[in-house]
N, C-alpha and C positions, 0 to 999 in steps of 0.2 A: 504494500498501498502505499511505503513511504517513496518506494521509486518512482511512483505514476501519480503522487500528489508534486514530485517535484520536476517530474515533465513538464506535466501541468501548469506547474507556476513559472516554468523558463521558458516553454512554448508562447505563454500570454504575456511574460514582462516582455516578450521579443518584440510587440504589437502584432500579431498576427491576426489577421481580420478572419471571420468565422463566416462562414457560408452552410448551407443546408443542402443537400446532395441524394440521391438514390443510385441503389447497385442492387444487383442480381446476389443471390447467393444461392448455392445448389451441393445438396452435401449427398451422399450415397449411404443409408443405415441399414446396418446386418445386424443378424439376430445371432443371440452369443455361440450357434450353431454354425453360424456362416453364412446360414439360407438370407435372403433380401428380407425387410421390416416393409410388406409391402400394408397399407392401409394404416400407418401410423400417425398417428397426430404429432405433430412437432409444431410449439409456441417458439418463435423468435421474436427478440426484445432486440432494440436499439435504443443508445442513450446520448445525450447531448450533455455534455459534463455529469449532472448527478441527476438530470431529468429524466425518466423515461420517457423516451421522444416518440416508439412505436411499437404497439405488437401487434404479431401477424401469427394467425394460426394457419398452417398448411397440414396438408396430408400428402404422404410420400406413396408414389405411384405401384404397380405392380413389381417392378424393378428396383424398388426401395428406393428411389430416387427422389429429396423433394425439395423444390426449385419458387423462390421466395423472390422479389423487389420489397424492399425496406428504406426507409430514408435512415440520414444518419448524418450529422454536423463535422465539417472540414474544417481546419482551418487553411486561409489560401497561405501558403510555403511554395508555391510551386509547384503542387502537387498536393491528391487528395489525400485525405487522412480518416478511412473507414473505420465503425466501431471495430474498438481495440484499439485506437488513435490515443492520443493521451488526452484528447477532451472529448470523444465520442468513444463509447463501451455499447457494446451488444454481444451476443450469446443466443445459439440454440441451445432447446429441451427435448430432450425426445422420452416420455412418459407412456412406455411399454410395460402390462402386467408381467407378472415372472420375470422384469430385468431392476437393474440395478437402474437409478435415473441417473441420464448420462446428462451433460453440457459438453458445446462443442459448440467449436470457433466456426465464425462464419468465413467463407470461403465462394471465392466465386466460381461459377463454374467452370468446366473445361474447355478452354478455347479449341477450334476446330484447326489451328493454327499450322504454321511453317514447322519442319521439323526440326527438333533441339530447343523449341518452345516449351516451359516446364506445363506440366499437364493441368498443374492448376494452381490461383495465386492466392494471398492470401487478402482480406478484406483491401483497401488501398490503404497507404500507411502500417499496417499491421504484420507484425512481425512475423517469422514463418515459424510452423510448430518446429520441434524435438524430435530428436528420433528415440528408439528404445521402444516403441508399439512394436504389434503385427501389422500395420499396413501401410508397410512401404512397396508393395505393390501396386497399390492404390492410392493416395495420400489422399483423396477426396471421399476415404471412406469414413465411418463410423461407425465401430464394433459395439454392438453393448453389451454387457456384463449379468452373470448372473445375479438377482435378486440379494439382498441382505439387509440387516437393519442394528442400527444405531441404538443402544438406549444409555442414559445417562440421569442423575441425579440432582435434582435442586435441593440447597436447604439452605436454613435462615443460619447467615452468619454467626451470629449472637447466643442463640439456642440452639442451634445445632437440629435442627428439628427439618423435617421434612415440610415444603412448601406447595401445597398445591394449587393448582389451576393458576401457575404460573406461566407465563409465556416466554418462549425458547426460539431462539432464532440461529443462523450463522453471519457470523463478523466478516469472513472473506473466506475464500478456497485458494488458498498462497501456489505460487507458481500453477497457474490453470489458466481457464477463461476467466475475464474478469466477471463474475458475479458478485457481488454483493461488495465490489468495491466498496461502493459506499450505499448508505441507507439501508442496512442487512433490514431484513424480514421484509421489508417494504416495494423491493421493486422485484423478490424474486420470493412469492408465497409461498411452493412450493419447496421450503426451506424454514418454515413455521412451525412450531408444536405446541401443545402444553403436557402442563404436569398431569399425572391422574393424580387420586387421594392421597399417597404415598409419595408424591414430587418426584415421582418417576417419569419420563417423555422418552419418546422413542423417535427415532428419525429413520427414514426410508434409506436405503445406502446411496453414496452415488459416486458416479467415476463422471470424468472432468480432463480435457483435453490439457497437456501442460503447453505454457507459451515458452516464443525463445525468440534472439533475433537473428540465428543462424538461416539465409534465403536457400538454404540447396539442402535442408532435413525436411525429414517427415514428420508428420503428425504422429502422438502416442496419446491411447488412452490411459489413466494412471490409475491404478488399482486401488491407492490409497491416497487420499488426500487431505493434508492439513489444514485445517480448519478454526477460527476463533469462534466457541459456542459464547454466547449471550442470553440473557434470563432476565427478568425483570416480572415484579407485582407486586399486588394490592394486599398488606397484612397488618390487620389490625391499624385500618386508618393510614398508615406510611405506608409510603414507597417505597421500594425495595429494586437494588442494581446488582448485576455481577456477571464477570465474564470468565471465562476457562480459555485462555489462548492455548493452551498444549490436545485441545479436542481433536483424534485423528478421524477421521472416518477409513474404515479398514474392514474388509470381509470376515476378518479374522477374528475368530470368540475373544471379549478379552473376560478376564477373573471378574472384575468389578466393574458397574457403573463408571462413567466419566462424571464428576462430582464437579459441581458450578452453587460457591457460595454464596449467597446473595447477602446484600448491606446496609445500610441506611442510604440514602441520598440526601440531597439539600434542592432548593430553588435558586434558580437565575431569573435575574428581573434586567430588564435593557432597555433604552429608550431609541426608537430611530426617528432622524432629523435629517432635514432637506440642509442645502448648502449656505441657508438664514438661520436654522437653528430651530423649523417650525417644526413639528411633526408630524409626519409621514404615516397614514394608513395604509392597511392593506398588506403589506412588506414581509414577503418571507424572508426568515432567519433562521439559519441551520449552525450547527457547531462543529469544530472540530477540536482535536486536544492533542495534549500530549502528558503520557503516554497513549499512544495511539487506540481508542478502545470502542467499549458499545457507543461511545458516547457522542463520535460520528454518527453512528448509526441512526439516531433518533430522528424523527419524523421532523419537516418545517415547524417551527411556532408563525403567528402571522401578529403583525401590529394590530390596536385598537384603533378608535379613532384617535386616543391620544400618545397615538404612538411605541405603545405600550406591547410588549412584547415578552410572554412567562415563560418559562421552561420547569415544571413542577415538581420532576425526575434527573439531577447529575449528579453522577456518581462519583466517585474520590477519581482525582487527577491533578495531575502539575500545570498545567496550562491550560485555558480553554479559549479558544476566541470562536467568533460569531462574525457571521456574513449576511450579508442582505439581499435581498434583487427583487428590484419592481420594474414592471414595463413600461421602458419609457425612461429609466433612474439606471445611471451608471450603479454598478456593485459596492456598495460599501465593507469595511469589516472595523474590526475595533479588537484589542486585547481583554476578552471579557473578565478572566482571574487567573492570576501568576502566584505561585507560590514559594518556597525553597524546595519541600518535600511532599508527598501527598497526603490525601486530604484522609482522613478513616483511621490514620494511627495513632489513635489515641484522643484524638482532637473532634473537638463538638464539629458539628455541620452547621453553620449559621448559614441566614439566605446571602447569598451572592448577586450585590448589586451592580452590575456594568457599566462602564461609562457610556455615554453617548455615543450611539452608530449613525456615521455621517454617510445617507448616497444623496446622488444628484441630481437635478433632472436632465436630460439632453436639453437644448438649446436648441436655435435656429440654423442653420447650413450658415459659414463661416467660409470667405474666401482669403486667405493667409499669400503674400507674395514673399518671396525672396530676390535679393539682390545681389551678384554680385560687389563685392565693396573695391575691385579692382574698374571694373567697367561702367556702377553705377544701371547694366543690364542685368536681364534674368542671367544665370547661371547657366555655362555652355555645355552641361552635362544634365540626362535624365535625373532627373529627382523622385523622394517620397517625401510629404509631412508626416510626420510624426507625431500624436498625443497620447501626455499622459495622462490616462485615466483614473488610476490609482497606482501609488507607488508599491504595494504589498506590506507586508511585512515578513522581515527577517528572523525566525526561527530556528535554535540551534541545534534541534533535532530533525524540523521539517522543510529545512532551507525557505527560500521565499516563498510569500505565499501568498496568493492572490493580487501580484503585480500586471495591470492591466493598461496595455495601450490599441491602439488606432493610427491608420494612417491613409494617405488619398494620392495617389499621385500629379506629379506636377505637371504644368503643360506647356508647351513651349513657349509661353510667356512668362513662362516664372511664376506662377500662381496655380494654389492647389485650394478647394474646397473641398469642407469636410464638416462634419456635425459635431461639437462637443458640448459638456456639461455646463449649466451654469456656473459659476462662481468664475476662480482660477487656474488656468490651464499653461502646464510647460508645454511648450513645441522644438520641434528641431525641424529640419530639413536634411534629409541623412541621401546623401550620395558620394561617390568618386571624389577626392582631390581636395571637399570642404569641412569647415568648419562652422555653424552656429548655432546658437539656441535662444528661446527668451520665456515669454508668458505673455499672456491673455487673458483680459479680464470680458468672459462673457455676462450681458451682452456687450457688443461692442459698438461703435458709432461707424467708425472709420475699418477701410482696411488693415490690418494687421502687416507688419513689412519686418522682413529678416535679414539683417545682414549680414551675407556668407562670406567667409574670409579664405581666400586658395592657402591650403597646405604648403610644404615647403617639398615638394617634387616633382616630379615627372608625368603628365597626364598624357594620356596617349587614347588616339582614338582612330580603331580599326575599322577599315573600308573594306566590301569583300560584294562581288557578283557571286561569290560560288551559294544553291540553295541549302547549303547545311550552315550557312552562318558562321560563326563561330564555333561551332561543336567540333569537341576533341582539341582543340585549338590550345598546344602548349605554348606562353609564352617568355622568352628571356629577356635578360638586360644585362652589359657589361660596360665597363670603361671600352677607352678606343685601345686603350692597349693590350685586353684580353681578360683583365680582371673579374672575376662574376661581381653582380650587384647583385646584395643580398634584398629580399623583398619578401612579405608575407601578401596573401590574398585579401585584398577588401573585399565584404560579402556584402555590400550593399549597392554593388552597381552593375549596370548592366555587361552584358559578358564582351560589346564592343568597346567598353572605355576601362583602360587600366590604368591604376595610381599607384605610383612608387613613391613610395618617400623618401627624403633626401636627411637624413641626419649625422648627426657628427662623427658615428662611428660608418658611417657612407666611407668608399672611396671616392676622391672628388676626379668628379668629368674631366671631359664630356665624355656624354653616355653611347650606345646604341642599344637598336631593340633588335629582334629574330623571332620567327614562330614557324615552328612545325607542326606536322597534321598528320597520324602514323608515322611518323618517322622522316614524313618528307617535308622539304623546307618548303613551306609558303610563303613565308617572307623573308627576304636577305635582310644581312646587317644594316642596320640604316639608325644614320645618329638622329638622336632628341634632343631639345633644347627645354629646361627648365623654364625659359623665358614665353614659348611657346607655349598655348592655352585652348583648346591641345594642340600637338602635334600627332597630324593626321596620316595614318598608314596603311596600301593600300594591302589585303590580305590575298592568293590567289584561292 
């Protein structure tokens, strides 16, 4: 879970825009005996961050194949990110009597394509499956396993007595499809149960495919899946909660039931306000915490007419963060609670009063102009306008949490139009060879202007008639006497622009640039001048 949160925070902090797309997924389902699972119901779920985006119910054909088209959310980072990517989660669940409940990845159908092409692809942006299963002959197969059950016991931490009618659900399936990474028991109702009069719960056995970042490996189905078990109950008017992070689904019988002790919780109350300090009603507030446990799995609380939200049952944790979201508003966040050691270890549990949580309503579209400080005109390279919406919070365990930016392309006249929230916004134009940033208060009467300063270095514009453009072109720079010029790639510019910074450690000029494609020279060594902005060089 920590890895997923860090990836999410990193990509959001980089200002990647979010788009909604659709994709077709297809899997072949086999029974434990290897025969096609014909006429079997399959539920396919996709998520946008922590929100259930779509639930599709489909049925396998006589060949055991199920195919469906689902929605997902993607980051615009040059390629789509499907369910399983940093902001979108998705999985399919196969429920067949006599078989373990199976969770599988969302995979695209087999292409009819050229020889040597992969037989199946993961969802866009989804790391490919790992090896270790029996599916290497056809990696689009999800093979079911025989049924089994898993039992556990919920007891009161103080009295050690069984707790009847306690809700029990799964916090996560580690190293598996992203089931219940957030909102366990609320996005995956198949993994929710209650205790009986003796405090015992029974969960149906599960299998889940493992995750991997290796693109050339095959899917596998794990027979044992680690999971954090979470329980909560109401006893004598008090809400109790607890977790057992060591629970493991396994078809191997266990000598004693898995045990979860639940103890007292406390109340968390906070207020959501806008940029002017006025309360905002109808805001959804969720929680996250360190150590990450069942607090992450609690459902949203919604603010009332006074902007107040209340969580009646907060379990022991070291740090709690509150996040807010509302349509037409920018997400807000606040550290709701912090202390040096865990609550509940001999300490009373007083109610928690969280600091105000600020969210900002989106304002009108605003046009921002960029000016080259040297020429007084539009910058000489394509750029994008980046606006910081929220800076995020730095947590020592979780990394950056919920930093958020948005961006818009710059037109040829040096302007970019973007929608910003009311209040102060940090803005900057990003592009090779320039630096410059500032702030703007929304609403604003005039067109904000950012003066862009040229960095010290050499800016090159490659021009080509080749239909491949600059694809697979390797660029090099050296001094005229043959000394290599060290450089690092600037990630913010288009391929046909290249900026190499000159600093104190750089060898003295003059400098030359060349380029190759596939080992073939497409641009001979050509003199470049830092005073020329940009140097235009033709590539074959």
